[in-house]
C-alpha positions as CSV (number, residue, x, y, z in Angstrom):
1,M,-108.5,-191.9,-11.9
2,K,-107.0,-191.9,-15.3
3,S,-109.7,-189.4,-16.1
4,N,-108.3,-187.2,-13.8
5,R,-104.6,-187.9,-14.3
6,L,-105.7,-186.9,-18.2
7,M,-106.9,-183.9,-17.0
8,Q,-104.2,-182.8,-15.2
9,V,-101.7,-184.0,-18.1
10,I,-103.8,-181.2,-20.0
11,L,-104.0,-178.7,-17.7
12,L,-100.2,-179.5,-17.3
13,I,-99.7,-179.3,-21.1
14,L,-102.0,-175.9,-21.6
15,L,-100.0,-174.3,-18.4
16,V,-96.8,-175.1,-20.1
17,V,-97.7,-173.6,-23.6
18,F,-99.3,-170.5,-21.8
19,I,-96.4,-169.7,-19.8
20,G,-94.4,-170.1,-23.4
21,A,-96.5,-167.7,-25.2
22,G,-96.6,-165.6,-22.0
23,A,-92.8,-165.4,-22.6
24,F,-92.6,-164.9,-26.2
25,I,-94.8,-162.5,-25.9
26,Y,-92.8,-160.8,-23.2
27,A,-89.4,-161.0,-25.0
28,A,-91.0,-159.6,-28.0
29,D,-92.8,-156.7,-26.5
30,S,-89.3,-156.3,-24.9
31,K,-87.6,-156.4,-28.1
32,E,-89.9,-153.8,-29.8
33,K,-89.3,-151.7,-26.6
34,Q,-85.7,-151.8,-26.9
35,R,-86.2,-150.9,-31.0
36,Y,-88.5,-148.0,-29.9
37,R,-86.2,-146.6,-27.2
38,S,-83.3,-146.9,-29.7
39,Q,-85.2,-145.2,-32.6
40,T,-86.0,-142.5,-30.3
41,A,-82.4,-142.3,-29.0
42,E,-81.3,-141.8,-32.5
43,I,-84.2,-139.4,-33.6
44,A,-83.2,-137.3,-30.5
45,Q,-79.7,-137.1,-31.5
46,Q,-80.4,-136.5,-35.0
47,Q,-82.4,-133.8,-33.8
48,V,-79.3,-132.3,-32.1
49,N,-77.2,-132.7,-34.6
50,L,-79.5,-130.9,-36.9
51,T,-79.9,-128.1,-34.3
52,R,-76.0,-127.7,-34.4
53,S,-75.8,-127.8,-37.8
54,L,-78.5,-125.4,-37.8
55,T,-76.5,-123.0,-35.7
56,Q,-73.3,-123.6,-37.2
57,K,-74.7,-122.9,-40.5
58,A,-76.5,-119.6,-39.0
59,D,-72.7,-118.5,-37.3
60,K,-71.2,-119.6,-41.2
61,E,-74.0,-117.2,-42.9
62,K,-73.2,-114.7,-40.5
63,E,-69.6,-115.0,-40.9
64,A,-69.8,-114.8,-44.2
65,T,-71.8,-111.7,-44.3
66,D,-69.7,-109.7,-41.9
67,L,-66.3,-110.8,-43.9
68,A,-68.2,-109.6,-47.3
69,A,-68.8,-105.8,-44.7
70,Q,-65.4,-105.7,-44.3
71,L,-63.9,-106.8,-47.6
72,A,-66.5,-104.0,-49.0
73,A,-65.6,-101.4,-46.5
74,A,-61.9,-102.0,-46.9
75,K,-62.3,-101.7,-51.1
76,A,-64.2,-98.7,-50.5
77,S,-61.5,-97.2,-48.2
78,V,-58.7,-98.3,-50.5
79,A,-60.6,-96.7,-53.6
80,Q,-61.3,-93.4,-51.7
81,I,-57.3,-93.4,-51.2
82,N,-56.4,-94.6,-54.7
83,F,-58.9,-91.6,-55.8
84,R,-57.4,-89.0,-53.7
85,L,-53.9,-90.1,-54.6
86,S,-55.0,-90.3,-58.1
87,V,-56.1,-86.8,-58.2
88,E,-53.1,-85.5,-56.0
89,S,-50.7,-87.4,-58.4
90,I,-52.1,-86.0,-61.3
91,E,-51.8,-82.3,-59.9
92,Y,-48.2,-83.0,-58.7
93,D,-47.6,-84.3,-62.5
94,R,-48.5,-81.5,-64.3
95,I,-46.5,-79.4,-61.8
96,L,-43.1,-81.8,-62.2
97,F,-43.2,-81.9,-66.1
98,S,-43.6,-78.1,-66.2
99,L,-40.9,-77.7,-63.6
100,A,-38.8,-80.2,-66.0
101,D,-39.4,-78.3,-68.7
102,T,-38.6,-75.3,-67.6
103,S,-35.5,-76.6,-66.4
104,N,-34.6,-78.1,-69.7
105,V,-34.5,-81.5,-68.8
106,T,-37.1,-84.8,-70.0
107,L,-39.3,-86.2,-67.1
108,T,-39.0,-89.5,-68.1
109,N,-40.6,-91.6,-65.2
110,L,-42.5,-90.6,-62.3
111,V,-43.9,-92.7,-59.5
112,A,-45.9,-92.2,-56.8
113,S,-46.5,-94.3,-53.2
114,P,-49.7,-94.3,-51.2
115,P,-49.8,-91.6,-48.2
116,T,-48.7,-93.0,-45.2
117,D,-49.5,-91.4,-41.6
118,V,-46.6,-90.2,-39.5
119,N,-46.7,-89.1,-35.6
120,E,-43.7,-86.4,-35.2
121,N,-43.4,-85.1,-31.7
122,K,-47.0,-85.7,-31.1
123,T,-48.3,-84.1,-34.5
124,A,-49.7,-86.5,-37.5
125,Y,-48.8,-85.7,-40.9
126,Q,-49.9,-87.5,-44.3
127,V,-46.2,-88.2,-46.4
128,T,-46.5,-89.0,-49.7
129,S,-43.1,-90.4,-51.6
130,F,-42.3,-89.6,-55.4
131,N,-39.5,-90.9,-57.2
132,I,-38.6,-88.8,-60.2
133,S,-36.5,-90.1,-63.3
134,L,-34.9,-87.4,-65.7
135,A,-32.8,-87.3,-68.4
136,G,-31.1,-84.7,-70.5
137,L,-32.0,-83.6,-73.3
138,T,-30.7,-85.1,-76.7
139,P,-28.2,-82.6,-78.2
140,T,-29.6,-80.7,-81.4
141,K,-26.2,-80.7,-83.1
142,M,-23.4,-83.3,-83.7
143,F,-20.4,-83.5,-81.8
144,Q,-16.7,-82.7,-83.8
145,T,-14.8,-83.1,-80.5
146,T,-14.4,-84.3,-76.8
147,A,-14.7,-80.9,-75.5
148,D,-18.3,-80.5,-77.3
149,S,-19.0,-84.1,-75.2
150,Q,-17.8,-82.9,-72.0
151,S,-19.4,-79.5,-72.5
152,Y,-23.0,-81.0,-73.2
153,I,-22.9,-83.2,-70.1
154,D,-21.7,-80.5,-67.9
155,S,-24.7,-78.5,-69.0
156,T,-27.0,-81.2,-68.4
157,I,-26.0,-81.9,-65.2
158,K,-26.5,-78.2,-64.5
159,S,-30.1,-78.4,-65.7
160,F,-30.3,-81.4,-63.3
161,Q,-29.7,-78.7,-60.4
162,A,-31.5,-76.1,-61.7
163,F,-34.9,-78.5,-61.7
164,I,-33.6,-79.5,-58.0
165,D,-33.3,-75.9,-57.1
166,T,-36.7,-74.7,-58.9
167,L,-38.3,-78.0,-57.1
168,I,-37.1,-76.7,-53.5
169,A,-38.2,-73.0,-54.3
170,S,-41.5,-73.8,-55.8
171,P,-44.7,-73.2,-53.5
172,D,-46.6,-75.9,-54.6
173,F,-43.1,-78.3,-52.5
174,D,-42.7,-76.2,-49.7
175,T,-42.9,-78.9,-47.8
176,T,-40.9,-81.3,-49.4
177,V,-37.9,-83.2,-48.5
178,I,-35.5,-84.5,-50.6
179,E,-33.9,-87.6,-49.8
180,V,-31.9,-89.4,-52.5
181,V,-30.3,-87.6,-55.9
182,N,-28.3,-89.9,-57.7
183,I,-26.8,-88.9,-61.2
184,N,-25.5,-91.0,-63.8
185,A,-23.2,-89.4,-66.1
186,P,-21.5,-91.1,-69.3
187,E,-17.6,-90.8,-69.6
188,P,-17.3,-87.6,-72.7
189,M,-17.2,-89.3,-76.2
190,T,-13.5,-89.7,-77.2
191,A,-12.8,-89.3,-80.9
192,Q,-13.3,-92.4,-81.9
193,D,-16.7,-92.8,-80.6
194,I,-17.5,-89.4,-82.1
195,E,-16.0,-91.1,-85.4
196,A,-18.3,-94.1,-84.8
197,M,-21.4,-92.3,-84.0
198,N,-21.0,-89.8,-87.0
199,S,-20.7,-93.4,-89.3
200,A,-23.7,-94.7,-87.8
201,I,-25.4,-91.9,-88.9
202,D,-23.6,-91.5,-92.1
203,A,-24.9,-94.9,-92.7
204,Q,-28.4,-93.8,-91.7
205,E,-28.4,-91.3,-94.0
206,R,-27.3,-93.1,-96.7
207,S,-29.8,-95.9,-96.4
208,E,-32.6,-93.1,-96.8
209,L,-31.2,-91.8,-100.2
210,K,-33.2,-92.4,-103.5
211,D,-31.7,-94.5,-106.3
212,A,-32.3,-91.1,-108.5
213,E,-30.0,-89.2,-106.0
214,I,-27.0,-91.3,-106.5
215,Q,-27.3,-92.4,-110.0
216,D,-24.0,-91.9,-111.5
217,K,-22.5,-90.3,-108.6
218,T,-18.9,-91.4,-107.4
219,E,-18.3,-91.9,-103.8
220,D,-17.0,-88.9,-103.4
221,E,-20.3,-87.1,-104.5
222,I,-22.1,-89.5,-103.0
223,V,-20.2,-88.5,-99.6
224,Q,-21.2,-84.6,-100.2
225,L,-24.3,-85.1,-100.5
226,V,-24.8,-87.2,-97.1
227,K,-23.0,-84.0,-95.8
228,E,-25.3,-81.8,-97.1
229,K,-28.5,-83.4,-96.3
230,I,-27.1,-83.6,-92.5
231,A,-26.0,-80.0,-92.9
232,A,-29.7,-79.3,-93.4
233,K,-31.3,-81.0,-90.6
234,N,-33.1,-78.8,-87.9
235,A,-33.1,-79.2,-84.2
236,D,-35.2,-81.4,-84.2
237,Q,-34.1,-84.0,-87.0
238,I,-30.9,-83.9,-85.1
239,R,-32.4,-84.7,-82.1
240,L,-34.2,-88.0,-83.9
241,I,-30.8,-89.0,-85.7
242,L,-29.1,-88.7,-82.7
243,Q,-31.8,-91.2,-80.5
244,N,-32.0,-93.5,-83.7
245,V,-28.3,-94.5,-83.4
246,G,-28.4,-94.5,-79.6
247,F,-26.8,-91.5,-78.3
248,I,-26.1,-92.1,-74.5
249,K,-27.8,-89.0,-72.1
250,P,-27.1,-88.4,-68.7
251,T,-29.8,-89.8,-66.3
252,A,-31.2,-89.0,-62.6
253,T,-33.0,-90.1,-60.0
254,I,-34.8,-87.8,-57.2
255,N,-36.6,-89.7,-54.2
256,I,-38.5,-87.0,-52.9
257,K,-41.2,-87.0,-49.5
258,I,-44.4,-84.4,-49.2
259,W,-45.2,-83.5,-45.9
260,T,-48.8,-82.9,-45.4
261,Y,-49.9,-81.3,-41.8
262,K,-53.1,-83.4,-40.2
263,G,-52.8,-81.7,-36.8
264,A,-51.8,-82.2,-33.2
């Protein structure tokens, strides 16, 4: 009887141990399966992210390639425009400088703007703008009176007008429109202005005298020597002297537009 009871207890213990082991194994297996599913899901998500990143990278690379191609095309287009404009400007520069020489004025600056397309009454044109700066020639003789100064100013303004007239009449500018003309003419020099200018010229000439030239000479003799040296100057030397003392010349700015027919 006791033997049967002991056997039942042993069997019960074994059953409990078996159930416990089974439960442990099941829990461990479930945990491992859960970990496997989590890792599988994580790997799948990483693959999705990697695929998305690769796709985005390819899109960015294509976008960068397209932008680089567009930039290269834009640079090439700008280069062609600049080359054409530079060639045209060089030709216009040559003509305008020649016209200035013919009109007895100095072309001091010339700025060309890039050509633009304009449509007028269903007709296409290309318009190029030029801003021209002119200055009168420096006189070749000293002024003695206000009338000398006024005569120089009047003559220079006539030279500006001659330049404009020659420009309009030139076959190279037959499609040119003159938009703006600004002439800046100084007031005629007064007797005091002329005296101050001559004093500056006298001081300049004195500074260039050599010691041997003024040795043992009186002030009157030095004054006479300076006058003789000034009187002996040629036209170019007189111009240089006047430029050095800041002689003010009339100036003009002219804005022109050249229209080139492109088609209807």
